[in-house]
C-alpha positions as CSV (number, residue, x, y, z in Angstrom):
1,X,0.0,0.0,0.0
2,X,1.4,3.4,-1.0
3,X,1.9,5.9,1.7
4,X,3.6,9.3,1.4
5,X,4.6,11.7,4.2
6,X,5.8,15.2,3.6
7,X,7.8,17.2,6.1
8,X,10.0,20.3,6.3
9,X,7.5,23.0,5.9
10,X,7.4,26.1,8.1
11,X,7.5,29.8,8.2
12,X,10.3,31.9,6.7
13,X,10.9,35.4,5.6
14,X,11.1,36.3,1.9
15,X,14.5,35.4,0.5
16,X,14.9,32.5,2.8
17,X,15.1,28.8,2.1
18,X,13.4,25.6,3.1
19,X,13.9,22.0,2.1
20,X,10.9,19.7,1.9
21,X,11.1,15.9,2.2
22,X,8.7,13.2,1.1
23,X,9.3,9.7,2.4
24,X,7.5,6.8,0.8
25,X,6.5,3.3,1.7
26,X,4.9,0.8,-0.7
27,X,6.5,2.3,-3.7
28,X,10.0,2.9,-5.1
29,X,10.3,6.5,-6.2
30,X,13.1,5.8,-8.7
31,X,10.8,3.5,-10.7
32,X,7.9,5.9,-10.9
33,X,7.1,9.5,-11.8
34,X,7.2,11.9,-8.8
35,X,6.3,15.5,-8.3
36,X,5.7,18.3,-5.9
37,X,2.5,20.4,-6.2
38,X,1.1,23.3,-4.2
39,X,-2.2,24.9,-3.5
40,X,-2.8,28.3,-2.0
41,X,-6.1,29.4,-0.5
42,X,-8.6,30.2,-3.3
43,X,-6.3,29.0,-6.0
44,X,-6.1,25.7,-8.0
45,X,-3.4,23.2,-7.3
46,X,-0.4,23.8,-9.5
47,X,2.7,21.7,-10.4
48,X,5.9,22.9,-8.8
49,X,8.3,20.3,-10.0
50,X,8.5,16.7,-11.2
51,X,11.0,14.0,-12.0
52,X,10.4,11.0,-14.2
53,X,11.7,7.5,-13.8
54,X,14.6,8.3,-16.2
55,X,15.6,11.4,-14.2
56,X,14.0,14.1,-16.4
57,X,13.1,17.1,-14.3
58,X,10.6,19.9,-14.9
59,X,9.7,23.1,-13.1
60,X,6.8,25.4,-13.1
61,X,7.7,28.8,-14.6
62,X,7.2,30.6,-11.3
63,X,9.9,28.5,-9.5
64,X,12.5,28.0,-12.2
65,X,15.9,28.9,-11.0
66,X,14.8,28.9,-7.4
67,X,13.6,25.4,-6.6
68,X,15.3,22.0,-7.2
69,X,13.9,18.5,-7.0
70,X,16.1,15.6,-6.1
71,X,15.9,12.0,-5.2
72,X,17.8,9.9,-2.6
73,X,17.4,6.4,-4.1
74,X,18.9,4.7,-1.1
75,X,16.5,6.3,1.4
76,X,13.6,6.4,-1.0
77,X,13.0,10.1,-0.3
78,X,12.3,12.9,-2.7
79,X,13.3,16.5,-1.8
80,X,12.3,19.9,-2.9
81,X,15.0,22.5,-2.1
82,X,13.3,26.0,-2.1
83,X,15.5,29.1,-2.3
84,X,14.9,32.8,-2.7
85,X,11.4,32.2,-1.4
86,X,8.7,34.8,-2.2
87,X,5.4,35.6,-0.4
88,X,3.6,34.1,-3.4
89,X,5.2,30.7,-2.7
90,X,2.9,30.5,0.4
91,X,0.9,27.3,0.0
92,X,0.4,23.8,1.1
93,X,2.9,21.6,-0.7
94,X,2.0,18.1,-1.6
95,X,4.2,15.2,-2.8
96,X,2.8,12.8,-5.4
97,X,3.8,9.6,-7.1
98,X,2.4,8.2,-10.3
99,X,2.2,4.4,-10.4
100,X,1.5,2.5,-13.7
101,X,0.0,-0.8,-14.6
102,X,0.5,-3.7,-14.0
103,X,1.4,-2.6,-10.5
104,X,-2.0,-1.1,-10.3
105,X,-5.1,-1.7,-12.4
106,X,-5.0,1.8,-14.0
107,X,-2.5,4.6,-13.8
108,X,-2.9,6.0,-10.3
109,X,-1.6,9.1,-8.5
110,X,-1.0,8.9,-4.8
111,X,-0.7,12.0,-2.5
112,X,0.8,12.8,0.8
113,X,-1.1,14.9,3.5
114,X,0.7,18.1,2.6
115,X,3.0,20.4,4.5
116,X,2.4,24.2,5.0
117,X,4.9,26.7,3.7
118,X,4.4,30.3,4.8
119,X,6.6,33.1,3.5
120,X,6.3,36.5,5.0
121,X,7.6,39.8,3.8
């Protein structure tokens, strides 16, 4: 059974940094697509960063050059390093993994509970 747990959120001032972690059980990150998403109050959930099973990374336009996704294969943890944080980065950040058949019946996305990031001016 897939279970994801995010951690590392908190409150920082603009220009500061945070590093989020997502630990997984029931799935091996390196064999699946993984991503970080965020949702601010009153806004739709948006993709922050993703990494495919072949190591290809992508970033949302608003975080390019500031955020970096990485994977520790040994620990089965995916990270999101966030630098030069802005007030508009304030949101709940979610970790997600995409699992494909035949491991599951149909392609399925699993989500963690989220971790709050608050950036103040």
